[in-house]
Steps between C-alpha positions, in 0.01 A plus 500: 500500500669215315863389556636710213332818623601431861869439410505805271346718772753373762798553270402850392427611856805321641741679264345837570502442877860376502620813317304736723574328830869442426541866430324591825699244699847566367493876451525605866618824658857381467461411133246763390742647244492192272232324293393141488692476173817630678450234767491228232822638347659485852379142526652416157836651602503283812756475774787338305655830396636347179215573256557697186252736342446257208433203736242698698335640183468145367361375830234766488431460126573863424762684291828622652385855415183466700694359793753782480226757554372313809851436636588868469199578719586228754863620512382856571272371778793302646357149454749386235866547423654465155859399423679449169702184446872546521556239224235626260380860549181426299382265773316668786441318824211602722449422864281602790600755767406437863175683433444283193564185699240606760248555218588158356448330834173684556372388158614141559313493833178607328536218246574254786181598681300474179632151427443385858138630484443273199676199644326508840166435333615191314556142609793293374302353206386838374847658476613303189170585331550870566861488377385323178228760448730796564765349270239469226400862553863607495561307176199674342639846590847418377360359172263790462779751555724329247217491249432868550867587442497306170182660369556850648 
């Protein structure tokens, strides 16, 4: 296999494995009532408690309407609370409940273990190369996503 085929094979398998394993790792007995997508919404809300629906929708790259559907579900499952602004009733703040904060911490711990597993196999000289490579990949996805929005 040449370098192109090897890298392509690794990337395709890596993305599939990350999605599958992340779901298995983070959706435990305690959090079996939510999806991997819900967990990423919880992550985007974060612990600050001061995020609005529009800020979180923008962070996730989705419409406010799509987020509203997911938030309704997370509110019903007691992971998220919603509160209207006193100054401007059109603004809706969302925050995590105690249950939501536990899910956030659980998800963060999974990402920490994943990152540590990568770093423990690298020496100091290899880390900047990996960062440069991952930044290039990230730039590709951002650019590809923007191009798709313009042509779609």
